C-alpha positions in Angstrom: 105.9 51.3 116.4 106.7 51.1 120.2 106.6 47.4 121.0 107.3 45.9 124.5 106.0 42.4 124.5 106.1 41.3 120.8 109.1 41.4 118.5 108.6 42.4 114.9 111.4 42.0 112.4 111.3 42.3 108.6 113.8 40.3 106.6 113.2 40.8 102.9 109.7 39.5 102.1 109.3 37.7 105.4 108.0 39.2 108.7 109.0 37.6 112.0 106.4 38.0 114.7 107.6 36.7 118.1 105.7 36.7 121.4 108.2 38.0 123.9 107.1 37.6 127.5 109.3 34.6 128.2 109.3 35.2 132.0 105.4 34.8 131.9 105.5 31.9 129.4 104.2 34.4 126.8 100.8 34.6 128.6 98.8 37.1 126.7 97.9 40.4 128.4 96.3 43.5 127.0 99.6 45.0 125.8 100.2 41.8 123.7 96.7 42.0 122.2 97.2 45.6 121.2 100.7 45.1 119.8 99.7 42.1 117.7 96.9 44.1 116.3 99.3 46.9 115.3 101.7 44.4 113.8 99.1 42.6 111.7 97.9 45.9 110.3 101.4 46.9 109.4 102.1 43.5 107.9 99.0 43.6 105.7 99.8 47.0 104.3 103.5 46.7 103.8 103.9 45.9 100.1 107.3 44.4 100.6 106.1 41.7 102.9 104.5 38.5 101.6 104.4 36.1 104.5 104.8 36.1 108.3 106.3 33.6 110.8 104.6 33.6 114.2 106.5 32.1 117.1 107.2 32.5 120.8 110.4 33.2 122.8 111.4 31.1 125.8 110.1 27.8 127.1 106.8 27.7 125.3 104.7 29.3 122.5 102.1 30.6 124.8 100.5 29.6 128.2 97.3 31.4 127.1 95.6 34.4 128.7 97.4 36.1 131.6 95.1 35.2 134.6 97.7 36.1 137.2 95.5 39.0 138.4 92.4 36.9 138.7 89.0 38.1 137.5 87.8 41.3 139.2 84.2 41.3 140.5 83.3 44.1 138.1 84.8 42.3 135.0 82.6 42.5 131.9 83.4 40.5 128.8 83.1 42.6 125.6 84.6 40.3 122.9 87.1 43.0 121.9 90.3 41.4 120.8 92.3 43.7 118.5 94.7 41.1 117.4 92.2 38.4 116.4 89.9 41.0 114.7 92.9 42.2 112.7 94.0 38.8 111.4 90.6 38.1 110.0 91.4 40.8 107.4 95.0 39.6 106.7 95.1 37.7 103.4 98.8 37.3 103.4 99.8 33.8 104.6 100.9 33.3 108.2 103.1 30.3 109.3 103.1 29.3 113.0 106.2 27.7 114.6 104.9 26.1 117.8 106.7 24.5 120.7 106.0 23.2 124.2 102.7 24.6 125.5 100.0 26.0 123.2 97.3 26.8 125.6 93.9 28.6 125.6 94.2 32.0 123.8 97.6 30.9 122.6 95.9 28.1 120.6 93.4 30.7 119.2 96.2 32.8 117.7 98.0 29.6 116.5 94.8 28.7 114.6 94.9 32.1 112.9 97.9 30.9 111.1 97.4 29.2 107.7 100.2 26.6 108.1 101.3 25.3 111.5 104.6 23.5 112.3 105.0 22.0 115.7 108.0 20.7 117.6 107.8 17.2 119.0 107.3 18.4 122.5 104.3 20.5 121.7 100.9 20.0 123.4 97.6 21.7 122.8 95.2 22.4 125.7 92.0 24.4 126.2 91.6 24.4 130.0 88.9 27.1 130.1 86.0 24.8 131.3 88.0 24.2 134.5 87.7 28.0 135.3 84.1 28.6 134.2 85.1 30.0 130.8 83.7 29.1 127.4 86.4 28.8 124.8 85.7 31.8 122.6 86.4 30.3 119.1 84.6 26.9 120.0 82.6 27.1 116.8 85.8 27.1 114.6 87.0 23.7 115.9 84.5 21.4 114.1 85.4 23.1 110.9 89.1 22.3 111.0 89.0 18.8 112.7 86.5 16.0 113.3 83.7 16.6 115.8 85.0 14.0 118.2 88.4 15.6 118.3 86.9 19.1 118.8 84.9 17.7 121.7 88.1 16.1 123.2 89.7 19.5 123.2 86.7 21.7 124.1 84.5 19.6 126.3 86.9 17.3 128.1 89.6 19.9 128.3 92.1 17.2 127.5 95.7 17.8 126.3 96.5 16.8 122.7 100.1 16.0 121.9 101.9 17.0 118.7 101.5 13.7 116.8 97.8 13.5 117.6 97.5 17.1 116.5 99.1 16.2 113.2 96.9 13.2 112.7 93.7 15.2 113.1 94.8 18.1 111.0 95.5 20.7 113.7 99.1 21.0 112.5 100.7 20.4 109.1 104.0 19.0 110.2 105.9 17.8 113.4 109.7 18.3 113.5 112.4 18.2 116.1 112.9 21.4 118.2 116.2 22.2 116.6 114.5 22.1 113.1 111.4 24.1 114.0 112.4 27.6 112.8 114.3 26.2 109.8 111.2 24.3 108.7 108.9 27.4 109.2 111.4 29.5 107.2 111.4 26.9 104.4 107.7 27.0 104.1 107.7 30.8 104.3 110.2 31.1 101.6 108.2 28.8 99.4 105.1 31.0 99.9 107.2 34.1 99.3 108.4 32.7 95.9 104.9 32.3 94.6 102.7 35.0 93.1 101.5 37.3 95.9 98.3 38.1 94.0 97.4 34.5 93.6 98.3 33.4 97.1 96.5 36.3 98.8 93.5 35.9 96.4 93.1 32.3 97.3 93.4 32.9 101.0 90.8 35.6 100.7 88.5 33.1 99.0 89.1 30.6 101.8 88.5 33.1 104.6 85.5 34.9 103.2 83.9 31.9 101.5 84.0 29.6 104.5 80.5 30.8 105.8 78.9 31.6 102.4 76.3 29.6 100.5 77.2 28.3 97.0 75.7 31.4 95.1 77.6 33.8 97.3 80.9 31.8 96.9 80.4 31.8 93.2 80.0 35.6 93.1 83.0 36.1 95.4 85.1 33.8 93.3 84.3 35.7 90.1 85.4 39.0 91.8 88.7 37.7 93.1 89.5 35.6 90.1 89.0 38.6 87.8 91.3 40.6 90.0 94.0 38.0 90.0 93.8 36.9 86.4 94.0 40.6 85.2 96.9 41.4 87.6 100.5 42.1 86.7 101.4 38.9 88.5 99.5 36.9 85.9 101.3 38.7 83.1 104.7 38.1 84.7 103.9 34.5 85.4 103.1 33.9 81.7 106.3 35.6 80.6 108.4 33.6 83.1 106.8 30.3 81.9 107.6 31.1 78.2 111.1 32.3 79.0 111.8 29.3 81.3 112.9 31.5 84.3 111.9 32.3 87.8 109.1 34.9 88.0 109.9 38.4 89.2 106.8 39.4 91.0 106.0 43.1 91.1 105.3 44.6 94.6 101.7 44.8 95.3 
């Protein structure tokens, strides 16, 4: 995989995915979209990997979309984002380690993570209305935070600091900058120690079931639960419990 603007490192069961345009504050260009799409596909299909940590090099996590070239007169929005489209099918957990500015499109990919840890200096901002742009994932926000807070971000285009973000459920935890990666690694290791079949099965239910009615959720639950409960992970979990030892999960 030929990567130029995203770093991708595999350490045991954990994948480290790092935005790497520090001179541009990790503003997201087409190359970054494409490379993240490739990375998430590889992550999903690598049986040795169980969890990913998403972070950004340099002074901030991401300043959002790269608008340095302006908007050409012949620009036509197509809704094609290979990185976001790819993460919708990733049922392995993703932990985001966020610092300084998390802006626009940068917030979108941060929301793709399942667990988000923020440094104390982190702020979240969706400035798109100032530039005549509708924030693309606007419909997601009222699902993960109160309507009033979603409006604060989306309609007023106001900044939200790290503590406010924690209070409203945008992030799980706020830590000092020097503890950010260590905390993300602690969470990732905990996820990695659990049954991959169970963790991925539950994430699949959360993702796919979020827009289903009760009957469809019930049907999906039966499919996924049958798969998990009849898996080798379930058998190994039972043996480990009886033998009072840590489980040795088979590779998926």
